[in-house]
N, CA and C atoms of all chains as a GROMACS GRO file, in nm:
protein
  642
    1MET      N    1  15.943  17.059  10.753
    1MET     CA    2  15.824  17.117  10.812
    1MET      C    3  15.715  17.133  10.705
    2LYS      N    4  15.596  17.084  10.733
    2LYS     CA    5  15.485  17.098  10.635
    2LYS      C    6  15.430  17.240  10.639
    3ASN      N    7  15.376  17.282  10.529
    3ASN     CA    8  15.315  17.415  10.526
    3ASN      C    9  15.199  17.418  10.427
    4ARG      N   10  15.120  17.527  10.438
    4ARG     CA   11  15.001  17.541  10.352
    4ARG      C   12  15.022  17.645  10.242
    5LEU      N   13  15.146  17.676  10.216
    5LEU     CA   14  15.174  17.786  10.123
    5LEU      C   15  15.114  17.762   9.984
    6ARG      N   16  15.125  17.640   9.939
    6ARG     CA   17  15.075  17.606   9.806
    6ARG      C   18  14.924  17.628   9.796
    7VAL      N   19  14.854  17.587   9.903
    7VAL     CA   20  14.708  17.603   9.906
    7VAL      C   21  14.671  17.751   9.912
    8LEU      N   22  14.742  17.824   9.999
    8LEU     CA   23  14.713  17.967  10.014
    8LEU      C   24  14.740  18.042   9.884
    9ARG      N   25  14.846  18.003   9.817
    9ARG     CA   26  14.878  18.067   9.689
    9ARG      C   27  14.771  18.037   9.585
   10ALA      N   28  14.725  17.912   9.583
   10ALA     CA   29  14.622  17.872   9.487
   10ALA      C   30  14.491  17.948   9.513
   11GLU      N   31  14.462  17.972   9.641
   11GLU     CA   32  14.340  18.047   9.674
   11GLU      C   33  14.344  18.189   9.619
   12GLN      N   34  14.464  18.244   9.612
   12GLN     CA   35  14.480  18.380   9.558
   12GLN      C   36  14.495  18.379   9.405
   13ASP      N   37  14.503  18.256   9.350
   13ASP     CA   38  14.525  18.240   9.206
   13ASP      C   39  14.656  18.307   9.161
   14TRP      N   40  14.756  18.289   9.245
   14TRP     CA   41  14.888  18.345   9.213
   14TRP      C   42  14.978  18.236   9.157
   15THR      N   43  15.066  18.274   9.067
   15THR     CA   44  15.171  18.182   9.024
   15THR      C   45  15.283  18.187   9.128
   16GLN      N   46  15.375  18.092   9.118
   16GLN     CA   47  15.491  18.096   9.210
   16GLN      C   48  15.570  18.224   9.188
   17ALA      N   49  15.580  18.264   9.063
   17ALA     CA   50  15.657  18.385   9.032
   17ALA      C   51  15.590  18.508   9.093
   18ALA      N   52  15.455  18.512   9.090
   18ALA     CA   53  15.383  18.626   9.147
   18ALA      C   54  15.404  18.632   9.298
   19LEU      N   55  15.393  18.514   9.362
   19LEU     CA   56  15.414  18.510   9.507
   19LEU      C   57  15.559  18.550   9.541
   20ALA      N   58  15.652  18.500   9.461
   20ALA     CA   59  15.793  18.536   9.484
   20ALA      C   60  15.813  18.686   9.474
   21ASN      N   61  15.743  18.746   9.381
   21ASN     CA   62  15.752  18.891   9.362
   21ASN      C   63  15.696  18.965   9.484
   22HIS      N   64  15.584  18.916   9.538
   22HIS     CA   65  15.524  18.977   9.657
   22HIS      C   66  15.618  18.968   9.776
   23LEU      N   67  15.691  18.857   9.784
   23LEU     CA   68  15.778  18.832   9.900
   23LEU      C   69  15.921  18.880   9.880
   24ASP      N   70  15.951  18.924   9.758
   24ASP     CA   71  16.087  18.968   9.722
   24ASP      C   72  16.189  18.856   9.742
   25VAL      N   73  16.152  18.737   9.693
   25VAL     CA   74  16.244  18.623   9.693
   25VAL      C   75  16.241  18.563   9.552
   26SER      N   76  16.325  18.464   9.527
   26SER     CA   77  16.325  18.400   9.396
   26SER      C   78  16.213  18.298   9.388
   27ARG      N   79  16.175  18.264   9.265
   27ARG     CA   80  16.071  18.163   9.245
   27ARG      C   81  16.117  18.028   9.299
   28GLN      N   82  16.247  18.003   9.290
   28GLN     CA   83  16.300  17.877   9.341
   28GLN      C   84  16.278  17.866   9.491
   29THR      N   85  16.287  17.979   9.561
   29THR     CA   86  16.265  17.978   9.706
   29THR      C   87  16.121  17.940   9.738
   30VAL      N   88  16.027  18.001   9.665
   30VAL     CA   89  15.885  17.968   9.686
   30VAL      C   90  15.862  17.821   9.659
   31ASN      N   91  15.918  17.771   9.549
   31ASN     CA   92  15.901  17.630   9.513
   31ASN      C   93  15.960  17.538   9.621
   32ALA      N   94  16.079  17.573   9.672
   32ALA     CA   95  16.145  17.489   9.772
   32ALA      C   96  16.067  17.488   9.903
   33ILE      N   97  16.005  17.602   9.939
   33ILE     CA   98  15.925  17.606  10.062
   33ILE      C   99  15.799  17.520  10.042
   34GLU      N  100  15.735  17.536   9.927
   34GLU     CA  101  15.612  17.460   9.901
   34GLU      C  102  15.635  17.310   9.903
   35THR      N  103  15.748  17.267   9.852
   35THR     CA  104  15.776  17.123   9.847
   35THR      C  105  15.836  17.072   9.978
   36GLY      N  106  15.856  17.163  10.074
   36GLY     CA  107  15.908  17.123  10.204
   36GLY      C  108  16.058  17.096  10.206
   37LYS      N  109  16.125  17.138  10.099
   37LYS     CA  110  16.270  17.116  10.093
   37LYS      C  111  16.346  17.221  10.173
   38PHE      N  112  16.280  17.332  10.198
   38PHE     CA  113  16.349  17.444  10.260
   38PHE      C  114  16.253  17.515  10.355
   39ASP      N  115  16.299  17.537  10.478
   39ASP     CA  116  16.220  17.611  10.575
   39ASP      C  117  16.271  17.754  10.583
   40PRO      N  118  16.182  17.851  10.567
   40PRO     CA  119  16.228  17.990  10.568
   40PRO      C  120  16.273  18.034  10.707
   41ALA      N  121  16.360  18.134  10.712
   41ALA     CA  122  16.399  18.194  10.840
   41ALA      C  123  16.283  18.282  10.888
   42LEU      N  124  16.292  18.325  11.013
   42LEU     CA  125  16.181  18.401  11.073
   42LEU      C  126  16.137  18.524  10.994
   43PRO      N  127  16.231  18.609  10.946
   43PRO     CA  128  16.184  18.728  10.874
   43PRO      C  129  16.096  18.695  10.753
   44LEU      N  130  16.136  18.593  10.677
   44LEU     CA  131  16.056  18.554  10.560
   44LEU      C  132  15.925  18.489  10.603
   45ALA      N  133  15.931  18.409  10.710
   45ALA     CA  134  15.808  18.346  10.761
   45ALA      C  135  15.708  18.454  10.804
   46PHE      N  136  15.757  18.560  10.867
   46PHE     CA  137  15.668  18.671  10.907
   46PHE      C  138  15.612  18.742  10.783
   47ARG      N  139  15.696  18.760  10.681
   47ARG     CA  140  15.648  18.827  10.559
   47ARG      C  141  15.537  18.744  10.493
   48ILE      N  142  15.555  18.612  10.494
   48ILE     CA  143  15.453  18.524  10.435
   48ILE      C  144  15.323  18.534  10.516
   49ALA      N  145  15.337  18.530  10.649
   49ALA     CA  146  15.219  18.537  10.735
   49ALA      C  147  15.144  18.668  10.716
   50ARG      N  148  15.220  18.778  10.708
   50ARG     CA  149  15.157  18.910  10.690
   50ARG      C  150  15.087  18.920  10.554
   51LEU      N  151  15.151  18.862  10.453
   51LEU     CA  152  15.094  18.869  10.318
   51LEU      C  153  14.958  18.802  10.314
   52PHE      N  154  14.943  18.690  10.384
   52PHE     CA  155  14.816  18.617  10.383
   52PHE      C  156  14.729  18.652  10.504
   53ASP      N  157  14.775  18.747  10.583
   53ASP     CA  158  14.701  18.793  10.701
   53ASP      C  159  14.669  18.676  10.796
   54LEU      N  160  14.771  18.596  10.819
   54LEU     CA  161  14.757  18.479  10.907
   54LEU      C  162  14.871  18.477  11.008
   55LYS      N  163  14.861  18.388  11.108
   55LYS     CA  164  14.974  18.368  11.200
   55LYS      C  165  15.070  18.266  11.137
   56ILE      N  166  15.195  18.272  11.179
   56ILE     CA  167  15.294  18.179  11.124
   56ILE      C  168  15.250  18.034  11.145
   57GLU      N  169  15.197  18.006  11.264
   57GLU     CA  170  15.158  17.867  11.294
   57GLU      C  171  15.035  17.822  11.215
   58ASP      N  172  14.964  17.919  11.156
   58ASP     CA  173  14.851  17.881  11.069
   58ASP      C  174  14.901  17.835  10.932
   59ILE      N  175  15.026  17.869  10.902
   59ILE     CA  176  15.083  17.833  10.770
   59ILE      C  177  15.183  17.718  10.783
   60PHE      N  178  15.266  17.725  10.886
   60PHE     CA  179  15.370  17.623  10.904
   60PHE      C  180  15.335  17.532  11.022
   61ASP      N  181  15.354  17.403  11.001
   61ASP     CA  182  15.323  17.305  11.105
   61ASP      C  183  15.453  17.240  11.152
   62PRO      N  184  15.503  17.281  11.270
   62PRO     CA  185  15.632  17.228  11.317
   62PRO      C  186  15.628  17.080  11.356
   63ASP      N  187  15.506  17.028  11.376
   63ASP     CA  188  15.494  16.888  11.420
   63ASP      C  189  15.509  16.788  11.306
   64ASN      N  190  15.513  16.838  11.184
   64ASN     CA  191  15.530  16.747  11.070
   64ASN      C  192  15.665  16.766  11.006
   65MET      N  193  14.749  17.004   8.141
   65MET     CA  194  14.890  17.035   8.115
   65MET      C  195  14.961  17.067   8.246
   66ILE      N  196  15.080  17.015   8.260
   66ILE     CA  197  15.155  17.041   8.383
   66ILE      C  198  15.232  17.172   8.371
   67ASP      N  199  15.210  17.256   8.467
   67ASP     CA  200  15.279  17.386   8.466
   67ASP      C  201  15.335  17.411   8.605
   68ALA      N  202  15.466  17.401   8.617
   68ALA     CA  203  15.528  17.415   8.749
   68ALA      C  204  15.500  17.551   8.810
   69ASP      N  205  15.492  17.652   8.725
   69ASP     CA  206  15.473  17.788   8.776
   69ASP      C  207  15.334  17.805   8.837
   70SER      N  208  15.237  17.731   8.786
   70SER     CA  209  15.103  17.744   8.840
   70SER      C  210  15.087  17.660   8.966
   71GLY      N  211  15.186  17.574   8.992
   71GLY     CA  212  15.179  17.494   9.112
   71GLY      C  213  15.128  17.354   9.087
   72ASP      N  214  15.098  17.318   8.960
   72ASP     CA  215  15.048  17.185   8.931
   72ASP      C  216  15.159  17.081   8.942
   73SER      N  217  15.283  17.121   8.918
   73SER     CA  218  15.395  17.030   8.930
   73SER      C  219  15.466  17.059   9.061
   74PRO      N  220  15.485  16.956   9.146
   74PRO     CA  221  15.544  16.981   9.277
   74PRO      C  222  15.692  17.013   9.272
   75ARG      N  223  15.758  16.981   9.163
   75ARG     CA  224  15.903  16.998   9.159
   75ARG      C  225  15.946  17.066   9.029
   76MET      N  226  16.040  17.162   9.041
   76MET     CA  227  16.090  17.229   8.921
   76MET      C  228  16.189  17.137   8.850
   77SER      N  229  16.202  17.156   8.718
   77SER     CA  230  16.309  17.084   8.650
   77SER      C  231  16.441  17.150   8.689
   78PHE      N  232  16.550  17.076   8.667
   78PHE     CA  233  16.682  17.129   8.705
   78PHE      C  234  16.711  17.260   8.633
   79TRP      N  235  16.672  17.268   8.504
   79TRP     CA  236  16.700  17.389   8.425
   79TRP      C  237  16.617  17.506   8.473
   80GLU      N  238  16.491  17.476   8.511
   80GLU     CA  239  16.406  17.582   8.567
   80GLU      C  240  16.469  17.634   8.696
   81ALA      N  241  16.516  17.539   8.779
   81ALA     CA  242  16.576  17.577   8.907
   81ALA      C  243  16.703  17.658   8.886
   82LEU      N  244  16.781  17.619   8.786
   82LEU     CA  245  16.904  17.694   8.758
   82LEU      C  246  16.872  17.836   8.716
   83ASN      N  247  16.770  17.848   8.634
   83ASN     CA  248  16.729  17.979   8.584
   83ASN      C  249  16.672  18.065   8.697
   84ALA      N  250  16.582  18.005   8.775
   84ALA     CA  251  16.520  18.079   8.886
   84ALA      C  252  16.620  18.099   9.000
   85GLY      N  253  16.723  18.013   9.004
   85GLY     CA  254  16.820  18.017   9.112
   85GLY      C  255  16.913  18.137   9.109
   86CYS      N  256  16.900  18.219   9.005
   86CYS     CA  257  16.983  18.340   9.000
   86CYS      C  258  16.933  18.442   9.101
   87GLY      N  259  16.820  18.413   9.163
   87GLY     CA  260  16.771  18.499   9.269
   87GLY      C  261  16.686  18.615   9.220
   88THR      N  262  16.673  18.716   9.304
   88THR     CA  263  16.591  18.832   9.271
   88THR      C  264  16.671  18.927   9.182
   89ALA      N  265  16.604  19.035   9.141
   89ALA     CA  266  16.672  19.134   9.056
   89ALA      C  267  16.793  19.193   9.129
   90ALA      N  268  16.777  19.216   9.259
   90ALA     CA  269  16.888  19.271   9.339
   90ALA      C  270  17.004  19.171   9.345
   91ASP      N  271  16.972  19.042   9.355
   91ASP     CA  272  17.077  18.939   9.357
   91ASP      C  273  17.154  18.939   9.226
   92ARG      N  274  17.079  18.948   9.116
   92ARG     CA  275  17.146  18.947   8.985
   92ARG      C  276  17.237  19.069   8.971
   93ARG      N  277  17.189  19.183   9.021
   93ARG     CA  278  17.270  19.306   9.015
   93ARG      C  279  17.400  19.286   9.094
   94ASN      N  280  17.386  19.229   9.214
   94ASN     CA  281  17.505  19.206   9.298
   94ASN      C  282  17.599  19.103   9.235
   95GLN      N  283  17.538  19.004   9.166
   95GLN     CA  284  17.621  18.903   9.097
   95GLN      C  285  17.700  18.968   8.984
   96TYR      N  286  17.636  19.060   8.911
   96TYR     CA  287  17.706  19.129   8.802
   96TYR      C  288  17.825  19.208   8.858
   97TRP      N  289  17.804  19.274   8.971
   97TRP     CA  290  17.913  19.349   9.033
   97TRP      C  291  18.029  19.256   9.070
   98PHE      N  292  17.994  19.142   9.129
   98PHE     CA  293  18.097  19.045   9.169
   98PHE      C  294  18.173  18.995   9.047
   99VAL      N  295  18.100  18.958   8.943
   99VAL     CA  296  18.166  18.909   8.820
   99VAL      C  297  18.255  19.019   8.761
  100GLY      N  298  18.203  19.142   8.763
  100GLY     CA  299  18.282  19.255   8.712
  100GLY      C  300  18.413  19.272   8.788
  101TRP      N  301  18.405  19.266   8.920
  101TRP     CA  302  18.526  19.278   9.003
  101TRP      C  303  18.623  19.163   8.974
  102CYS      N  304  18.566  19.041   8.960
  102CYS     CA  305  18.652  18.923   8.935
  102CYS      C  306  18.722  18.936   8.800
  103LEU      N  307  18.649  18.981   8.698
  103LEU     CA  308  18.710  18.997   8.566
  103LEU      C  309  18.820  19.103   8.571
  104THR      N  310  18.790  19.213   8.639
  104THR     CA  311  18.890  19.321   8.650
  104THR      C  312  19.015  19.270   8.720
  105TRP      N  313  18.992  19.194   8.828
  105TRP     CA  314  19.105  19.137   8.904
  105TRP      C  315  19.186  19.042   8.817
  106ALA      N  316  19.114  18.951   8.747
  106ALA     CA  317  19.183  18.850   8.665
  106ALA      C  318  19.263  18.915   8.553
  107LEU      N  319  19.203  19.014   8.486
  107LEU     CA  320  19.273  19.082   8.377
  107LEU      C  321  19.394  19.158   8.429
  108THR      N  322  19.376  19.225   8.545
  108THR     CA  323  19.488  19.299   8.603
  108THR      C  324  19.599  19.205   8.645
  109LEU      N  325  19.562  19.094   8.706
  109LEU     CA  326  19.662  18.996   8.750
  109LEU      C  327  19.743  18.944   8.630
  110SER      N  328  19.670  18.910   8.523
  110SER     CA  329  19.739  18.861   8.403
  110SER      C  330  19.828  18.969   8.345
  111GLY      N  331  19.774  19.091   8.333
  111GLY     CA  332  19.849  19.202   8.275
  111GLY      C  333  19.976  19.233   8.355
  112VAL      N  334  19.959  19.240   8.487
  112VAL     CA  335  20.074  19.270   8.574
  112VAL      C  336  20.179  19.159   8.565
  113SER      N  337  20.133  19.033   8.562
  113SER     CA  338  20.227  18.921   8.553
  113SER      C  339  20.309  18.928   8.425
  114VAL      N  340  20.239  18.952   8.314
  114VAL     CA  341  20.308  18.960   8.184
  114VAL      C  342  20.405  19.078   8.184
  115TYR      N  343  20.359  19.193   8.236
  115TYR     CA  344  20.442  19.313   8.236
  115TYR      C  345  20.568  19.292   8.319
  116LEU      N  346  20.551  19.234   8.438
  116LEU     CA  347  20.667  19.213   8.525
  116LEU      C  348  20.764  19.110   8.467
  117GLU      N  349  20.708  19.015   8.391
  117GLU     CA  350  20.794  18.914   8.329
  117GLU      C  351  20.874  18.974   8.214
  118THR      N  352  20.810  19.063   8.138
  118THR     CA  353  20.880  19.124   8.023
  118THR      C  354  20.966  19.243   8.064
  119HIS      N  355  20.946  19.294   8.185
  119HIS     CA  356  21.027  19.406   8.236
  119HIS      C  357  21.094  19.362   8.366
  120SER      N  358  21.177  19.260   8.355
  120SER     CA  359  21.238  19.203   8.476
  120SER      C  360  21.336  19.300   8.544
  121ASP      N  361  21.371  19.407   8.474
  121ASP     CA  362  21.463  19.505   8.534
  121ASP      C  363  21.389  19.604   8.625
  122LEU      N  364  21.257  19.600   8.621
  122LEU     CA  365  21.178  19.694   8.703
  122LEU      C  366  21.195  19.661   8.851
  123ARG      N  367  21.237  19.760   8.929
  123ARG     CA  368  21.261  19.740   9.073
  123ARG      C  369  21.206  19.860   9.151
  124GLY      N  370  21.206  19.849   9.282
  124GLY     CA  371  21.172  19.962   9.366
  124GLY      C  372  21.023  19.979   9.389
  125THR      N  373  20.984  20.101   9.428
  125THR     CA  374  20.846  20.129   9.466
  125THR      C  375  20.748  20.100   9.354
  126GLY      N  376  20.784  20.139   9.232
  126GLY     CA  377  20.694  20.118   9.118
  126GLY      C  378  20.660  19.971   9.100
  127ALA      N  379  20.761  19.887   9.111
  127ALA     CA  380  20.739  19.743   9.094
  127ALA      C  381  20.649  19.689   9.205
  128TRP      N  382  20.673  19.736   9.328
  128TRP     CA  383  20.592  19.691   9.440
  128TRP      C  384  20.446  19.736   9.426
  129LEU      N  385  20.428  19.860   9.383
  129LEU     CA  386  20.291  19.912   9.365
  129LEU      C  387  20.218  19.833   9.257
  130LEU      N  388  20.290  19.805   9.148
  130LEU     CA  389  20.230  19.730   9.038
  130LEU      C  390  20.193  19.588   9.083
  131ALA      N  391  20.286  19.525   9.154
  131ALA     CA  392  20.263  19.387   9.199
  131ALA      C  393  20.150  19.382   9.303
  132GLY      N  394  20.133  19.493   9.377
  132GLY     CA  395  20.030  19.494   9.482
  132GLY      C  396  19.891  19.528   9.430
  133LEU      N  397  19.885  19.579   9.306
  133LEU     CA  398  19.755  19.621   9.250
  133LEU      C  399  19.652  19.507   9.247
  134PRO      N  400  19.688  19.386   9.202
  134PRO     CA  401  19.588  19.277   9.204
  134PRO      C  402  19.535  19.246   9.345
  135PHE      N  403  19.621  19.264   9.447
  135PHE     CA  404  19.575  19.239   9.584
  135PHE      C  405  19.466  19.338   9.623
  136VAL      N  406  19.487  19.464   9.584
  136VAL     CA  407  19.388  19.568   9.615
  136VAL      C  408  19.255  19.534   9.547
  137LEU      N  409  19.263  19.494   9.420
  137LEU     CA  410  19.141  19.461   9.346
  137LEU      C  411  19.074  19.336   9.401
  138SER      N  412  19.154  19.244   9.453
  138SER     CA  413  19.095  19.121   9.509
  138SER      C  414  19.012  19.152   9.634
  139VAL      N  415  19.051  19.259   9.707
  139VAL     CA  416  18.971  19.300   9.823
  139VAL      C  417  18.834  19.348   9.775
  140GLY      N  418  18.833  19.423   9.664
  140GLY     CA  419  18.706  19.468   9.606
  140GLY      C  420  18.619  19.350   9.565
  141ALA      N  421  18.680  19.249   9.503
  141ALA     CA  422  18.605  19.130   9.460
  141ALA      C  423  18.548  19.057   9.582
  142LEU      N  424  18.631  19.045   9.686
  142LEU     CA  425  18.586  18.976   9.808
  142LEU      C  426  18.470  19.051   9.873
  143LEU      N  427  18.483  19.184   9.883
  143LEU     CA  428  18.377  19.263   9.944
  143LEU      C  429  18.248  19.256   9.863
  144SER      N  430  18.262  19.255   9.730
  144SER     CA  431  18.140  19.247   9.647
  144SER      C  432  18.073  19.111   9.663
  145TYR      N  433  18.153  19.004   9.685
  145TYR     CA  434  18.092  18.872   9.707
  145TYR      C  435  18.022  18.869   9.843
  146LEU      N  436  18.087  18.930   9.944
  146LEU     CA  437  18.024  18.935  10.076
  146LEU      C  438  17.893  19.013  10.071
  147ARG      N  439  17.893  19.122   9.996
  147ARG     CA  440  17.771  19.202   9.982
  147ARG      C  441  17.661  19.120   9.916
  148PHE      N  442  17.698  19.047   9.810
  148PHE     CA  443  17.602  18.960   9.741
  148PHE      C  444  17.546  18.855   9.836
  149LEU      N  445  17.637  18.792   9.912
  149LEU     CA  446  17.597  18.683  10.002
  149LEU      C  447  17.507  18.733  10.115
  150ARG      N  448  17.542  18.849  10.172
  150ARG     CA  449  17.465  18.902  10.285
  150ARG      C  450  17.325  18.945  10.243
  151ASN      N  451  17.312  18.994  10.120
  151ASN     CA  452  17.182  19.044  10.074
  151ASN      C  453  17.105  18.943   9.991
  152ALA      N  454  17.165  18.824   9.972
  152ALA     CA  455  17.104  18.727   9.879
  152ALA      C  456  16.974  18.671   9.934
  153ASP      N  457  16.892  18.631   9.841
  153ASP     CA  458  16.771  18.556   9.870
  153ASP      C  459  16.809  18.437   9.960
  154GLU      N  460  16.722  18.404  10.056
  154GLU     CA  461  16.756  18.301  10.158
  154GLU      C  462  16.806  18.170  10.098
  155LEU      N  463  16.733  18.120   9.999
  155LEU     CA  464  16.770  17.990   9.942
  155LEU      C  465  16.899  18.001   9.861
  156LEU      N  466  16.912  18.112   9.791
  156LEU     CA  467  17.034  18.133   9.712
  156LEU      C  468  17.156  18.136   9.804
  157ARG      N  469  17.141  18.201   9.920
  157ARG     CA  470  17.251  18.207  10.017
  157ARG      C  471  17.286  18.068  10.068
  158LYS      N  472  17.182  17.988  10.093
  158LYS     CA  473  17.204  17.851  10.140
  158LYS      C  474  17.278  17.770  10.034
  159ILE      N  475  17.238  17.786   9.908
  159ILE     CA  476  17.303  17.714   9.798
  159ILE      C  477  17.450  17.758   9.787
  160GLN      N  478  17.472  17.889   9.800
  160GLN     CA  479  17.610  17.939   9.792
  160GLN      C  480  17.696  17.884   9.905
  161VAL      N  481  17.641  17.886  10.026
  161VAL     CA  482  17.718  17.838  10.142
  161VAL      C  483  17.749  17.688  10.128
  162GLU      N  484  17.653  17.611  10.079
  162GLU     CA  485  17.678  17.467  10.058
  162GLU      C  486  17.785  17.447   9.951
  163GLY      N  487  17.779  17.530   9.845
  163GLY     CA  488  17.880  17.522   9.740
  163GLY      C  489  18.019  17.556   9.793
  164LEU      N  490  18.026  17.660   9.876
  164LEU     CA  491  18.155  17.700   9.935
  164LEU      C  492  18.208  17.590  10.026
  165ALA      N  493  18.120  17.529  10.104
  165ALA     CA  494  18.162  17.422  10.196
  165ALA      C  495  18.218  17.304  10.118
  166ILE      N  496  18.150  17.267  10.010
  166ILE     CA  497  18.197  17.154   9.929
  166ILE      C  498  18.331  17.190   9.862
  167GLY      N  499  18.341  17.313   9.811
  167GLY     CA  500  18.465  17.356   9.746
  167GLY      C  501  18.582  17.358   9.844
  168PHE      N  502  18.559  17.414   9.962
  168PHE     CA  503  18.664  17.422  10.063
  168PHE      C  504  18.704  17.281  10.108
  169GLY      N  505  18.601  17.199  10.135
  169GLY     CA  506  18.627  17.062  10.180
  169GLY      C  507  18.702  16.982  10.076
  170ALA      N  508  18.660  16.995   9.950
  170ALA     CA  509  18.726  16.920   9.842
  170ALA      C  510  18.872  16.963   9.829
  171GLY      N  511  18.896  17.093   9.842
  171GLY     CA  512  19.033  17.145   9.832
  171GLY      C  513  19.122  17.091   9.941
  172ILE      N  514  19.072  17.094  10.064
  172ILE     CA  515  19.151  17.047  10.178
  172ILE      C  516  19.176  16.896  10.168
  173VAL      N  517  19.068  16.821  10.144
  173VAL     CA  518  19.080  16.675  10.138
  173VAL      C  519  19.172  16.633  10.025
  174PHE      N  520  19.154  16.696   9.907
  174PHE     CA  521  19.236  16.658   9.791
  174PHE      C  522  19.383  16.692   9.815
  175THR      N  523  19.408  16.813   9.867
  175THR     CA  524  19.546  16.856   9.886
  175THR      C  525  19.619  16.766   9.987
  176LEU      N  526  19.554  16.742  10.100
  176LEU     CA  527  19.618  16.658  10.202
  176LEU      C  528  19.631  16.513  10.156
  177GLY      N  529  19.526  16.464  10.089
  177GLY     CA  530  19.529  16.326  10.041
  177GLY      C  531  19.632  16.306   9.932
  178TYR      N  532  19.647  16.408   9.848
  178TYR     CA  533  19.739  16.395   9.735
  178TYR      C  534  19.884  16.391   9.780
  179GLN      N  535  19.911  16.456   9.894
  179GLN     CA  536  20.049  16.453   9.946
  179GLN      C  537  20.094  16.310   9.974
  180VAL      N  538  20.000  16.228  10.016
  180VAL     CA  539  20.032  16.086  10.040
  180VAL      C  540  20.058  16.016   9.908
  181LEU      N  541  19.975  16.050   9.806
  181LEU     CA  542  19.994  15.988   9.674
  181LEU      C  543  20.128  16.027   9.612
  182GLU      N  544  20.170  16.152   9.640
  182GLU     CA  545  20.300  16.199   9.585
  182GLU      C  546  20.415  16.112   9.638
  183ARG      N  547  20.401  16.065   9.762
  183ARG     CA  548  20.507  15.984   9.824
  183ARG      C  549  20.523  15.850   9.753
  184VAL      N  550  20.415  15.805   9.688
  184VAL     CA  551  20.426  15.675   9.618
  184VAL      C  552  20.441  15.694   9.468
  185GLY      N  553  20.473  15.817   9.426
  185GLY     CA  554  20.508  15.837   9.285
  185GLY      C  555  20.413  15.918   9.200
  186ALA      N  556  20.303  15.969   9.258
  186ALA     CA  557  20.212  16.052   9.177
  186ALA      C  558  20.283  16.183   9.141
  187PRO      N  559  20.250  16.242   9.024
  187PRO     CA  560  20.316  16.366   8.984
  187PRO      C  561  20.293  16.477   9.086
  188GLU      N  562  20.393  16.564   9.102
  188GLU     CA  563  20.383  16.671   9.201
  188GLU      C  564  20.272  16.770   9.164
  189MET      N  565  20.202  16.816   9.267
  189MET     CA  566  20.091  16.907   9.246
  189MET      C  567  20.134  17.048   9.285
  190SER      N  568  20.091  17.148   9.206
  190SER     CA  569  20.125  17.285   9.240
  190SER      C  570  20.010  17.348   9.320
  191ALA      N  571  20.037  17.464   9.378
  191ALA     CA  572  19.934  17.534   9.456
  191ALA      C  573  19.815  17.572   9.367
  192ASN      N  574  19.845  17.599   9.239
  192ASN     CA  575  19.737  17.635   9.147
  192ASN      C  576  19.635  17.523   9.132
  193ASP      N  577  19.684  17.398   9.140
  193ASP     CA  578  19.592  17.284   9.125
  193ASP      C  579  19.490  17.282   9.239
  194THR      N  580  19.536  17.320   9.359
  194THR     CA  581  19.444  17.325   9.474
  194THR      C  582  19.333  17.427   9.448
  195VAL      N  583  19.374  17.542   9.392
  195VAL     CA  584  19.276  17.648   9.363
  195VAL      C  585  19.173  17.596   9.261
  196ILE      N  586  19.224  17.525   9.160
  196ILE     CA  587  19.133  17.471   9.057
  196ILE      C  588  19.035  17.371   9.118
  197ILE      N  589  19.088  17.285   9.207
  197ILE     CA  590  19.001  17.187   9.274
  197ILE      C  591  18.894  17.259   9.356
  198MET      N  592  18.935  17.364   9.429
  198MET     CA  593  18.840  17.439   9.513
  198MET      C  594  18.733  17.506   9.427
  199MET      N  595  18.776  17.567   9.317
  199MET     CA  596  18.680  17.634   9.229
  199MET      C  597  18.583  17.533   9.169
  200ALA      N  598  18.638  17.418   9.125
  200ALA     CA  599  18.552  17.314   9.066
  200ALA      C  600  18.454  17.262   9.171
  201GLY      N  601  18.504  17.242   9.294
  201GLY     CA  602  18.418  17.196   9.402
  201GLY      C  603  18.307  17.295   9.432
  202TRP      N  604  18.342  17.422   9.429
  202TRP     CA  605  18.243  17.530   9.453
  202TRP      C  606  18.133  17.523   9.347
  203MET      N  607  18.173  17.510   9.220
  203MET     CA  608  18.075  17.504   9.110
  203MET      C  609  17.987  17.379   9.123
  204ILE      N  610  18.053  17.264   9.146
  204ILE     CA  611  17.978  17.138   9.156
  204ILE      C  612  17.884  17.143   9.277
  205GLY      N  613  17.933  17.201   9.386
  205GLY     CA  614  17.851  17.215   9.506
  205GLY      C  615  17.727  17.298   9.482
  206GLN      N  616  17.743  17.408   9.406
  206GLN     CA  617  17.627  17.493   9.375
  206GLN      C  618  17.526  17.417   9.290
  207LEU      N  619  17.578  17.342   9.192
  207LEU     CA  620  17.488  17.265   9.104
  207LEU      C  621  17.415  17.157   9.183
  208ALA      N  622  17.492  17.090   9.274
  208ALA     CA  623  17.431  16.984   9.355
  208ALA      C  624  17.324  17.041   9.447
  209ALA      N  625  17.351  17.157   9.508
  209ALA     CA  626  17.253  17.218   9.598
  209ALA      C  627  17.131  17.266   9.519
  210THR      N  628  17.154  17.320   9.400
  210THR     CA  629  17.041  17.363   9.315
  210THR      C  630  16.954  17.242   9.281
  211TRP      N  631  17.019  17.131   9.252
  211TRP     CA  632  16.946  17.006   9.223
  211TRP      C  633  16.865  16.963   9.345
  212HIS      N  634  16.929  16.969   9.462
  212HIS     CA  635  16.862  16.924   9.584
  212HIS      C  636  16.738  17.008   9.617
  213TYR      N  637  16.749  17.139   9.600
  213TYR     CA  638  16.638  17.228   9.640
  213TYR      C  639  16.543  17.261   9.525
  214ARG      N  640  16.552  17.188   9.413
  214ARG     CA  641  16.469  17.224   9.297
  214ARG      C  642  16.322  17.190   9.322
   0.00000   0.00000   0.00000
């Protein structure tokens, strides 16, 4: 599944480690989501959406 | 300059992934507990085995209690691993589960397959060898999953 996490993180000028800290996950998790290797479960997807004040579908694109 | 942490590099190096793959601070704390329980269990198991071997005259309730002590500690180790797994970072949990699946699968496949080899003359395998294969499979599985999700 494609996502805009990398772009959103760059807009905030956050490192992967900083974003991981905000989400209470490991940096590897953030990296794996950004590269599309790993799709987060709903609770983490909601945490990401809330952090950027967006809807889940504004970040994750299920059609890709 | 390429800096994976800043997001300029799309993929982490394997060593970066291994380092970051230890999970959050809470994961590391839970891992320490698990390792602590495992070490306690292993030391107790070794100690009890040696003691029972050197005191072969020991019988009765005392001997049973002593022999049962490693089992009690193994429950603690198992529960600490379950606690770690249930609370682990999502990706770390996925890596662990893939590692366990590979370890379990390797153990079953090797054990059953080796029985056929024994019939044609391969050296007999002990139950301990199966455990070693499973542990090795678990470790290799974790490394392979870490590589995959880096």
